[in-house]
N, C-alpha and C positions, 0 to 999 in steps of 0.2 A: 959407317952407317952413311949413305948417300943424301947429300940436300935434295931437298927441290930443285927440279933442272927449270929452265927458263928456256919455253920454246917459242916465243914471241916477242917480240919489240914491244909492246905494250903499247900499241900505236891508238890513239886517238879515234874513238868511233862516235857515231851519233845516233842514238836506239830512243827510239819515240819521242824525237824532241830534247833529249839529255846528252851532254859530253859525258862520254865515258872510257874507260880502258880495260882491258881484261889483265888482272895482274895475275894471274893464275887458272888453269884449267885441268880438268879434269885429265888431260894426258901428263899433265906435269906431274900431277898428284896420286897415280896410279887409282884416278878415280873417286877418291878420298874426299874433294871438295874442289869447289870453283872459286875464285874471288874475284870481284869487279869494284873497279874504284868509278862511282858515281859523282864525276868532277865538279858536274854543274847540273841540279836538275832545275828548271824554272821555277819559281815563286810559284804557288797554287796545284802545281803537277799532280796530275792524280791517273794513275793506271786504271786500265777494264777492271773489274771486280773477278777475281781467277782463282785457280786451285791447281799446286802443284800435285801431283799426284806420286810424284817418286824423290822429291826432295823437300829438304826442312829449307827454309830462307829465312838466313837471319841478318839483321839491320844494324850497323855501327853508324851512328851520327855524328861526322866529324865538324860541321857548320850548320848553323840555320835552326829551322824548326821540322820537325817530322812527325806526324801521327800516323799508325798503323791502326787500320780497322779490322777485328774480328766478329765473329758473330756475338752479337750483347755486349761488344766491349771496343773502347779506343784507348789506346794507350799514347800519349804524347810524350815524345822524345825532348830531350836538352842535348845539347854537345856533349860528347863522350859517351854518353848513355847506348845500350845496346837491347835488342829486344828479336825473339825470334817467332816465325810463323810457322807452325809445325806442318808438315806435309797433311794433304787432304783436309785441310779447314780453307773456307774460301774468306778471303785477305784481299786488301788494297791498301792504300795509304795515300796520305796528300803532304806535299810541302805546303809550308807555312808562308807567310806574307814575303820572305825575302829570299833568292835561290839556295837552295841546300846543296851541301856536299857529304855523300855516306859512302860506306861498303857495304856489299852486299855479299855473303858467303853463299854457297849451295852446298848442301851435305845430301847426298853424295854430290860429286860433280857433275856437271852439264848443263845446266841455266845457262853457263854462259856461253856455249855452243847455240842457245836460242837467241842471246843477243846479236853474237856474232852474223848469224841467217836473217835477223830482220833488219841489223845496221846495212845490211847489203842490197836490202830489195830496194827498187825505183822507187814505189807509193807502196805506204802501207796503208789498206783499208779495213775495215773489221773484219770481212770474210779473210782476206788473206793471214791477218795477224791470226785469227783463230786456228785456221790449218795448219800453219806455222809453229803454234803453241802446241797444239795435239801432237805433231812428232815428235814433240818432247817433252811429252805427259803434262802439258798444262793445259786445263780446261778455262777456257773465259767463258764467266758466265751473265756479265753485262759489262754494257759501255763503263767508260768513266765517269763518273758520279756516283755509282750504284754502291751501295753499301750491303755489307750481308746480312 
């Protein structure tokens, strides 16, 4: 049985103001999953409300506090806790009062390609973010601060 191949050096990236690195991509996992280490996400950070149409998105909180917002629910995580945002369900999250570190897993893989594309942009406007997201079957529903 072959183990997962490491296809890149896990270089640090900046994704929407957060420091991160890709630990596993869909290429190295035969499409099964992608894994991103969100090394340092600023206090209070909240991405736009969005839907992943083709992937589940899981969060394993390592440090800090994180709240996941789903329709009609808020799930507050503490270090060591995991939550899954199902595909097709609008969601966002918000980091607590201090920076947070968490792992993001996408099932199947592919979300990490969106992270790479956004990190490579010279300027991230709402329009460019929405267009880039749409190419990866992610629909932006509202600006940061919008809840499902």
